[in-house]
N, C-alpha and C positions, 0 to 999 in steps of 0.2 A: 497421609495426605498424598493425592495422585501429583507426580513432579510434571506431567504432561496437561498443561491447559487445554490443549486441542489434539485431538485424535481421528484421523480420516482413514477408514478402511474398506479397502475393495469397492471405493466407490467409482460408480459410471452413471453419467448422464445422457442420455439420447434425446435428440431432437428428429423427430422424422426418420429413423435410421441411422443418421447421424450422431456418433459418439464423441460428444465435445469433453468429456473425460470419460477415460479408460481405464478403470479397474486401478484406480490412483490410490496408492497409501501415503499417508504423511503424517507428521505429529511434531509437536511444537512444545517445548519444555518452557513452563512458567518462569516468565523474567527474560526470554531469549528474544532477540532481533533475527529475524530470518529475511534474506533478501531472496525473491524468487524472480528469474529470469526465463526469456524463452521466447522464441521466433513468434511472427502473427500468427494466430490461429492456435497455438499451443495450449489455449483452453486458461490463462491466467484470468481473465474476468469471469467466467464460469466459475471458477474454483471461489473467486470470493463472493460469488451470488449464492453458492451453496453453503457458505459459511453464514452469512447473515440470514438466510432463509428465502430470499429472492427465488432461487430457483431450488425445487427440490429434486433429491437424486432417485434415481430410476432405481440402482441398485445401489447396496452398501450403507454406511452410517457417518455420520458426524457425529463426534462427541465434544461439548466445552465443558470444561470441569467435571467431567463425566457424565454429563447428561446427553442422552440424545436427541439432537436438533430437529429430528424429522418430523414431530407433530408441532412444532412450534412456530407463529407467525414471526415475521421480520420485526413486529414491533416488540412481542415477546423475547426475541433474541435478543435486541437491543437494551432490554431492561436487564437481560440476564448480565451483563456486562460487554457486550461486544459493538464495538464502534467503529464505522467506515468511513474513510475520507475518499471521495470521488478525485478523478483528475481535473475535472473544471472545479475551480472553487466555488463553491455554493454559502455565500455569505448575503448577510442584509444590507444592500449596497447604501440603502438611504439612512441607515443607523451609523453609528460610530463604534469602533472596536470595544470599547467598555459595553455598550449597549449590546451589542452583540455576543459578547461573552456572558453579561446578566440574563438575557434571554436563554443562551445555552444552559445555564446553573439551574434554569427552571423551564426544562425541556418539555414537562407536563401541560404545561399552562398557555394559554393562548399569548399571541404577541402583546395585544394589549395590555392585557392583563399582568404581563411580566414587567413591562414598563410603567405601567401607573402605580404599582404596589412599591411600598417602601422597603429598600433594600439593606437586610440587615448587616450588621458591622462585621460580621463573620463572612456572609458572601461577599461585601465589599474588599475585604483582605484576601479571598480567593481569586476576586479578579484582577487586584492589582499585583497577584503574584504571577496570575496567568500573563498579565500585558507585560511583565517584566520577561517571564520566560521566553514569550514569543519574539519579544525585541521591539514591542511596539508601544511602550509606556509613554515615548514623545508624542505618539500620535493617537493617543488613547481618545480624544474627543474631536477628532475629524470625521469627516462624513469618509465610509468605507469605499465609496465609489472613486475617493481620489488617492486610494491607496495603489502601489505597485501590483501586479501580478503576483511577484514572489510574496508581497506583506499580505496579501489576500490569501494566500496558499498557507501562511503561519498563522493568520486569524483563525483561518477552520480549523486547524490542527489545534489551535488553542480553545476552541468551541468544542472538539470533540473531546478535549481532556478534561474539559467543564464537568461533561457528563458523568466524569468519574467511572471509565470502561477498564476492566481488566486486559482485554486485548485490543488492539488498534490495527486495523487494516487499511492500508495506505496507499492509494493507487497512482504511479507516477507522479511523486510530489514534485520533479524539478522540470517537468515538461514544459519548453518555453520561458524558463528562468535564465537569469544571467548567470555568468561563472560566480561572482561574489554571492548571488541569492542562492546558488544550488550551494556551496560552500557552507553558507549560514544555516540552510535547512538541514544538511548533515549534522551539522552540530546539534541542532534543534533535535532530531530524531536519536541522534545517540544519547543525549541527555535525557530525554523521554524514556529510554530503555532501561536507564537506572531502576525505574519504578513501574514499568508496563512491559507487556509481552506484546511484540510488534511484529506484522509481517508487512512488508515493503516490495510492490511488484514494480520494477524499473527495467529501463534498458540502458540507460546511460551509464557503460562500465566505467569510468572516472568514478561517478558516484557511488556505484557498487562497491567498488574498492575503498572508498573513504568508510563508509558505514559499516561495510561487514565485519561483523566479530565474529562470527563462529560459522556456521553453515551457508552454504548458499545452494539453493533447489533450483534446479533447471528442469523446465516442462517442455514436453515437446509432444505433440499430436496426442494431449489429452492424459500423458501418462509422467511420472518422473524419470528423466534420463539420466540424471544424477544428481548426488549430493556431494558436497565437499567445501574445504575452503575456497576462497576467491582464486587464490594461486592454483589449486588443485583443479577447479571448473574451468578457469579461462585456458588452460593450457590441456583441457582432454580432448582428445582427438574426434570423439563422438559430439562434442559441443562446436568444435569448429566448423565439423562437414555439416551440421545443422545449420549453422548461419552463414558459411559460405557457400553453402549448397555444392561441394565439392569432396572427393575423396582426400583425407590426408595421409601422405605417406611418411613413416617412421624415418625415413632416411632425410626428412625436410622438417624439421622441428617448426612449430609455428603455435601463435597462441591469439587470443582476441586482439590482445595489445601489440602484438607484434604486426599487425599488419595496420596501418593507420587509415588505410582508404575502408576498413571495416566500421571503424569508430566515425567515419565522416560520410559514410555511405547514407546516413539518415537522410541527410541534406541531397533532394536533386535526385535519388534513386529512383530507379523503376519499380514500384510496387509488383511489378508481374513477374520480375527477376528471381528465382529462388535464391533463398539465402540473404536478402537484404533486409536492412532494419526498418525499411521505410514503413511496413505494415503495422509497428509496433506503436505509431502513433495513433493507430485506431483502437478499436476496443478488439482485445483478444478474445 
């Protein structure tokens, strides 16, 4: 059995001559949680679009569990076991968390057909287990529009897991969350990583440190700039130069965490200034 659940080889994606991804190579082991970081325009969103089939490669190939995804639609790739969570929560606000999860368990039925049918006992146990996993058992029967932003994020993650994907793609899960919600989100993803392969796109370095279990991948200008542990990546001169927009001298050691202004520059930064993280709030 192939130990790699995802393999991307020599991948290029061009839009009117602009290379959003440029000869990118990447692989993910089965059961691995990988965090991907990179400045605005690095190609992070296009990277996820390619895996899910939303965008097709100009050159190269993407293999999921050994199957080349080029000729499959988004719907077919989802059925294969690829689930994606977008940055903005996509839940049914007029339904309860329990109903949202029941609907997710029956993803190929219509909303009304799923809600009107009798829920089997096994499915009820699955939903109850998911509510406990995402920390919403105590709010299972209140309308989702009453949940906090973080709770909506957890609900959507639960809805994704309810569809039994082998690979979870999670885009900036802690954007706009409180410190407590951020920590709990990290605990949730770490727990899910025990039974799923997960790719997380993120810009919050403290959160990356919390969840990074192995390698962190840095994208820049559509290619992999470097890979390594969080400590290796956050002190890599190439990474610092990309984020700060200035040359790093070896006689002046610096890391992403050594400069507090870098971690705080997201708030109130000038998006036109090279190296700021402001742009990471927009799609990459």
